[in-house]
N, C-alpha and C positions, 0 to 999 in steps of 0.2 A: 503492499500499498503506500502511496506517494505520501506523503505527511503536508502537502499543500491540498492534493484531495480534497481535504476536511473541510469541510464549509457550516458557514454561521445559519444556523435556521434554528424553527423551533424544537425543541427535544428534550420535554423535561422528565420522558422515559430514561432517557439514560441515568441521570440519574439515580432513578432507583435500582440501574441494575449494577450503578457501583456499588452502590450499598447495602444490595440486597446480598453482596458479595462475604458480607462479616468480617471483612477484613482489618485486622488491628493493628497493622505494623509500626504503631506510632503510641499503644497503650503504655502507661505509667511502668503497668509490673514486666512489658521485656525492655523499657528502657530507661534504665538512672538518669537523672538531670548530673551526674557527676562521669557520664562519659564524657564529655566536650568541657574541655575550659570555660570558666565562669567567665562571659565577659561584658558581664555588669560593672566592674569595678575598671573594665580599660573605658568604658561609656563615662563613670558619676568617677570621679576627685571627690567625694563624700564618701567615697567607700560603698558597701555592698549591704544588704537586706532589706529595711525600709526604707531608709534614705535614699537610693535607688528608684522608687515606684515616680515620685512625683515627676524627677526628670524625664525615665522613658516613658512618661505620657508625654510630657509637651515637647521632647523631640520628633513629633510623629506631626505626620497633616498631610490634610484631603476630606474633604467634606463624608467618606468613606468612613474613618471612624469613630463616626459617633454610633457604628454599627457594632464597634468593639464591646464586649462585655463589662459593665462597670469594675466587676471585679468577680473574684474567683481564677481559677486556672487559667481559662485564656483570655486574661483582662493585661494588658501593659503588665501590670504588676503580675500577674505570674509567668506570662512569658517570657521575660527578664531576664526569670530563673531554670528556663529548661532548654535543652537542645533545639534547632530547630523542627526535628521530625515530629518530638514529639508537644513543641508550644503549636503545632500549630492542631495537632490532634486533639488539644483541648478549646481549641476555636472553633465555633460553629459554624462560620462565614467560609471555614478550609474543607469540612465535612469532605466533600468529596476529592478533593485533589489529595487530605490524607488515604480514601481509598484506591488508588489511585497506585500511588505510591508501593502500600503494600500489596496490590498485585503483584511487583518487581519481588522478588523473592530475596531479602537484604536492601533493600534499597534505602529502608526505613535505620537502620541499623548505620548504614554508611550514611547518610545524610548527619546523623546525628556525632557519629563521630570524628568527624571532620572540626580544623582544629579554626577556621572565619570562612562563611560564604554569604554571597548575596541571590535571595530568593527572591524569584517573581514570582507572585503567587497567586495564581486565576483562583475568582469565589468561585460560588457552585452555582450561578445561574450564567458563567462563562461556560463551564463542561455541559452543562442544561442547552447549548446552542448549538450544539454537537449534533448530527442527526446519529438516533440509537443502532442505527446498525453498524455505523462507525465507529461509534465507542464500543460496542459490543465486542466488536474482532479487533480492537486494540488492547481491551483488556485481557481477552482473552490470547491472542499473541504475546503479551504483560508475563500471563501465569504459565504460559510454557517455555517462551523463548528467555527470559529474565532480560536479561543486560544487554542480549543480543534482540530486543524486538522492538519496533517500531513505537512505543509506547516509554521505552524508556530515553530514545530518542529525545523524542518531546518534550519526556521530563527533565533529561538534563540540558534540556535547549533553555529550560526557568532558569539557568542557577548558575554565576558564579564565580568564581572558585577565590572572592578575594571579598571581606567585608567592607562595605562600600559606603557612606553613608549617601546622602544626598549629592554634596560637594564632588565627589568623588564617585560616585557611577555615571553620568552625565558622559557623552562620546558613545568612540565603539567599545564595545564589551564585549571581550569570547568569550562564550559558556562552555560548559562541560561535556557539549556535543559536537564541542568542535569549531563550532561557528560562530557568529557576530550576532551580538542584537547592537542597535540605537536606541539610547537613550538622551529623551530634551528634556529644558524645562524647566524649573523649580520649584520649590514650595510654596510659594508665592503666587506664580500664575498657573500653575499644574505640570506635572510631567507624565510625559509617555514614553512607550517604549514599542518598538519593532522590530520585527526580523526581517522585512520587505515585503511581506505576506500579510502579516497583521498588523494592525497600529492599535497597541492595548491601551488606557487610560490608568495611570495608578489612583485608586479611591482612598489608599491609605498606607503611605510611605512611612520608610523611618522607621520599621516596629522591633526593635532590639528583640533579642532573644541571647542566650548563653554562648551561642559559637556562629550566631548567623544576622544579619540584618533583613529583614523580612518587605516586600512592597507589594500590597495587594494591587490587584490587577484584573479588568472587567473582560477579558478576551482569553481564550487558550490561545500559545504562540504555535501554529502550529509548522513554520520551516519550508524554509524554501526548494526543497527536493523534488 
């Protein structure tokens, strides 16, 4: 399947397909927050723990940030203490992404174990826009072929091998899939990320986790192959 053949259309059933898999690659039972270095100390000169909470929320930007839970493990306060796959697994906006990651054996643990990443994380409605039959095929391929699958390539296409704040993330960026994304804009005027086929808007950016910076986006970047 060519990645660029995926088209955005109504496909709410696709979300149910992924969620029905019951994959829990990023549960707290499987991954301890200590699996990756705690980056909160790098972001907050005042220290860790409760002192980091106001700074974690204050550094984020975008209208979509209001949809992040105000408290609990999926809040800014909670996510900053967990590695990225675990943090995403606790956030209700990213449940379909987490299920997709879980379809590729070991990918959640791999992401949690990296020292520094930037993740452009499509929210649930972005996956619902992919036709159900295409998403079904991607998930089945991910389960069968793992990191040799098209699903893995698409997911890796959303990840940078550095921990980049808004000042560092703009411009041409090489992904873990070996291709490039173009990031434009700033927190004040808005930010977009494009792979040359799809351009996504950042809904909530600069979200800190223990080992990564997350930018929640409104579309799945499907690649240019």
